[in-house]
Backbone as CSV, one residue per row, in Angstrom:
resi,resn,N_x,N_y,N_z,CA_x,CA_y,CA_z,C_x,C_y,C_z
1,UNK,67.777,109.390,81.924,67.274,107.994,82.234,66.653,107.795,83.727
2,UNK,65.656,107.387,84.051,64.954,107.395,85.521,65.362,105.671,85.654
3,UNK,65.815,106.060,87.075,66.484,104.917,87.731,65.712,104.748,89.221
4,UNK,66.143,103.718,89.776,65.593,103.419,91.194,66.762,102.761,92.015
5,UNK,68.026,103.789,91.898,69.395,103.032,92.503,69.104,103.991,93.855
6,UNK,68.382,105.088,93.981,68.210,105.699,95.172,66.868,106.026,95.931
7,UNK,66.566,106.113,96.944,64.932,106.488,97.232,64.713,107.750,96.794
8,UNK,63.497,107.978,96.515,63.025,109.566,95.920,63.403,110.617,97.020
9,UNK,63.533,111.617,96.362,64.229,112.717,97.138,63.061,113.801,97.550
10,UNK,62.945,114.653,98.355,62.031,115.618,98.960,61.065,116.150,97.730
11,UNK,61.545,116.525,96.314,61.109,117.198,95.259,59.969,115.905,95.001
12,UNK,60.442,114.685,94.853,59.758,113.654,94.160,58.377,113.234,95.423
13,UNK,58.828,113.543,96.391,57.661,113.103,97.703,56.846,114.082,97.666
14,UNK,57.104,115.151,97.639,56.521,116.515,97.559,55.055,116.887,96.549
15,UNK,55.499,115.689,95.644,54.336,116.165,94.590,53.012,115.482,94.844
16,UNK,53.002,114.680,96.010,51.632,114.298,96.890,51.666,114.450,98.209
17,UNK,51.199,115.745,98.290,51.344,116.267,99.661,49.773,116.013,100.494
18,UNK,48.781,115.299,100.050,47.759,114.968,100.846,48.113,114.058,102.370
19,UNK,47.790,114.429,103.505,48.177,113.637,104.383,47.526,112.413,104.425
20,UNK,46.696,111.864,103.468,45.988,110.644,103.683,46.849,109.648,102.658
21,UNK,48.045,110.285,101.857,48.730,109.622,101.207,49.870,108.920,101.688
22,UNK,50.419,107.825,101.441,51.782,107.202,101.844,52.323,106.757,100.585
23,UNK,53.666,107.192,100.975,54.819,106.948,99.613,55.676,105.844,100.026
24,UNK,56.229,104.608,99.236,57.001,104.130,99.465,58.261,104.030,98.662
25,UNK,59.351,103.778,98.646,60.630,103.426,97.794,60.552,101.654,97.607
26,UNK,60.385,101.154,96.941,60.695,99.472,96.556,61.795,99.220,95.747
27,UNK,62.801,99.146,96.272,64.227,98.913,95.647,63.818,97.509,94.878
28,UNK,63.651,96.449,95.439,63.228,95.456,94.639,62.136,95.146,93.842
29,UNK,61.326,95.855,93.762,60.227,96.231,92.891,59.141,95.377,93.152
30,UNK,58.898,94.885,94.401,58.107,93.752,94.727,56.505,94.187,94.474
31,UNK,56.130,95.424,94.932,54.800,95.939,94.658,54.193,95.669,93.010
32,UNK,55.407,95.971,92.206,55.110,95.790,90.869,54.826,94.427,90.646
33,UNK,55.573,93.524,91.123,55.226,92.015,90.847,54.056,91.676,91.224
34,UNK,53.465,92.262,92.346,52.207,92.148,93.110,51.027,92.792,92.027
35,UNK,51.305,93.742,91.548,50.418,94.483,90.882,50.082,93.732,89.644
36,UNK,51.172,93.377,88.946,51.087,92.510,87.870,50.197,91.293,87.985
37,UNK,50.679,90.490,88.989,49.742,89.349,89.422,48.229,89.618,89.720
38,UNK,48.089,90.887,90.117,46.620,91.342,90.599,45.757,91.600,89.310
39,UNK,46.671,92.481,88.381,45.884,92.556,87.220,45.733,91.342,86.108
40,UNK,46.674,90.324,86.586,46.202,89.257,85.540,45.330,88.185,86.180
41,UNK,44.914,88.446,87.598,43.847,87.623,88.516,42.415,88.693,87.869
42,UNK,42.710,89.883,87.456,41.747,90.622,87.095,41.761,91.496,86.022
43,UNK,41.539,90.510,84.795,41.657,91.238,83.369,40.899,92.519,83.060
44,UNK,39.812,92.804,84.089,38.999,93.900,83.523,39.738,95.339,83.922
45,UNK,40.525,95.236,84.845,40.948,96.435,85.191,41.839,96.906,84.455
46,UNK,41.626,98.302,83.962,42.010,99.225,82.742,43.569,99.584,83.340
47,UNK,44.456,99.032,82.475,45.897,99.448,82.837,46.606,100.052,82.012
48,UNK,45.973,100.890,80.990,46.314,101.617,80.002,47.207,102.526,80.547
49,UNK,46.706,103.362,81.506,47.521,104.613,81.864,48.466,104.266,82.941
50,UNK,49.088,103.136,83.295,49.845,102.698,84.109,51.466,102.885,83.753
51,UNK,52.144,103.713,83.961,53.375,103.628,83.262,54.540,102.263,83.837
52,UNK,55.259,101.676,82.730,56.015,100.709,82.603,57.578,100.971,82.177
53,UNK,58.141,100.126,82.547,59.638,100.221,82.045,59.746,98.695,81.993
54,UNK,59.542,98.056,80.808,59.821,96.860,80.568,58.458,95.977,81.534
55,UNK,58.970,95.161,82.544,58.184,94.218,83.432,57.689,95.097,84.483
56,UNK,58.543,96.508,84.697,58.179,96.908,86.235,57.205,98.165,86.156
57,UNK,56.019,97.942,86.940,55.141,99.034,86.817,55.647,100.337,87.765
58,UNK,55.657,101.668,87.535,56.602,102.462,88.221,55.553,103.857,88.142
59,UNK,55.977,104.711,89.426,55.516,105.971,89.628,53.895,105.901,89.004
60,UNK,53.340,104.847,89.908,51.766,104.832,89.720,51.228,105.304,91.237
61,UNK,50.309,105.920,91.026,49.195,106.230,92.133,48.399,105.481,92.338
62,UNK,48.078,104.881,93.550,46.925,103.781,93.704,46.013,104.303,94.983
63,UNK,44.800,104.224,94.817,43.952,104.538,96.032,42.949,103.408,96.512
64,UNK,42.872,102.577,97.468,42.274,101.605,97.721,41.069,102.051,98.879
65,UNK,40.195,101.414,98.946,38.799,101.560,99.579,39.472,101.138,101.262
66,UNK,38.865,101.694,102.258,39.170,101.437,103.719,38.862,100.051,103.964
67,UNK,38.293,99.389,103.240,37.766,97.623,103.612,38.689,96.991,102.530
68,UNK,39.788,97.197,101.973,40.637,96.620,101.162,41.482,95.797,102.100
69,UNK,41.603,94.582,101.740,42.782,93.789,102.384,43.845,93.453,101.691
70,UNK,45.018,93.620,102.074,46.131,92.960,101.298,46.722,91.627,102.017
71,UNK,45.815,90.601,101.837,46.148,89.274,102.439,47.402,88.565,101.691
72,UNK,46.770,87.393,101.083,47.778,86.581,99.998,47.698,87.320,98.768
73,UNK,46.574,88.064,98.435,46.648,88.686,97.320,46.576,90.089,97.175
74,UNK,46.841,90.841,96.464,46.935,92.461,96.337,45.572,92.545,95.995
75,UNK,44.562,93.491,96.455,43.122,93.715,96.053,43.401,94.711,94.929
76,UNK,42.399,94.829,94.124,42.252,95.817,93.041,41.877,97.062,93.850
77,UNK,42.707,98.165,93.245,42.476,99.745,93.576,41.071,100.171,93.277
78,UNK,40.997,101.193,93.814,39.555,101.667,93.682,40.083,103.034,92.432
79,UNK,41.291,103.167,92.434,42.024,104.125,91.270,43.223,103.772,91.219
80,UNK,43.905,103.859,89.785,45.448,103.493,89.810,45.501,104.329,88.520
81,UNK,46.760,105.040,88.288,47.152,105.841,87.160,48.322,106.378,87.632
82,UNK,49.192,106.867,86.461,50.398,107.476,86.442,50.598,107.977,85.181
83,UNK,51.962,108.586,85.296,52.764,109.120,86.268,52.081,110.137,87.170
84,UNK,52.707,110.002,88.293,52.087,110.701,89.446,51.740,112.226,89.107
85,UNK,52.786,112.642,88.911,52.827,113.985,88.397,51.740,114.359,87.364
86,UNK,51.305,113.491,86.544,50.148,113.809,85.555,48.838,113.608,85.701
87,UNK,48.834,112.713,87.104,47.144,112.422,87.659,46.739,112.956,88.870
88,UNK,47.673,114.277,89.060,47.710,114.773,90.585,45.953,115.002,90.796
89,UNK,45.285,115.638,89.905,43.914,116.158,90.029,43.173,114.808,90.090
90,UNK,43.420,113.959,89.464,42.552,112.932,89.606,42.694,111.939,90.736
91,UNK,43.925,111.868,91.410,44.071,111.322,92.500,43.569,111.930,93.699
92,UNK,43.709,113.304,93.758,42.760,114.211,94.574,41.342,114.081,94.682
93,UNK,40.744,113.780,93.275,39.247,113.345,93.399,39.115,112.146,93.920
94,UNK,39.709,111.028,93.502,39.759,109.699,93.849,39.742,109.504,95.453
95,UNK,40.739,110.625,96.201,40.786,110.315,97.800,39.838,110.888,98.200
96,UNK,39.361,112.023,97.608,37.821,112.740,98.258,36.763,111.797,98.013
97,UNK,36.572,111.078,97.113,35.550,110.274,96.800,35.790,109.066,98.051
98,UNK,36.658,108.593,98.021,36.828,107.746,98.948,36.665,108.254,100.404
99,UNK,36.874,109.366,100.974,36.820,110.046,101.964,35.044,110.043,102.031
100,UNK,34.179,110.682,101.264,33.014,110.568,101.468,32.325,109.473,101.309
101,UNK,32.811,108.489,100.711,32.441,107.119,101.001,32.670,106.307,102.563
102,UNK,33.435,107.008,103.013,33.685,106.285,104.237,32.923,107.280,105.454
103,UNK,32.393,108.380,105.250,31.870,108.986,106.260,30.575,108.818,106.156
């Protein structure tokens, strides 16, 4: 059984070792709530590959462009899929694509 009782350890955090990536532990699932709200406001976003446990979106890798602004509403990601361990190559490609767009 997967739980969120404790923050992730080194093994979990080591799965994504790109220095551009930032990982957080969200004990209250607040990001999951905002992701649900964002997808409801943008029904064209494909969320089929997003891992869920009930209403909680978990273990999701998301990439945003440099101009994305997290104001009152969360912006749609340029890439989002999971579980992270299953999408590492796609995540790397998305990060590289964003880097190319920004240079």
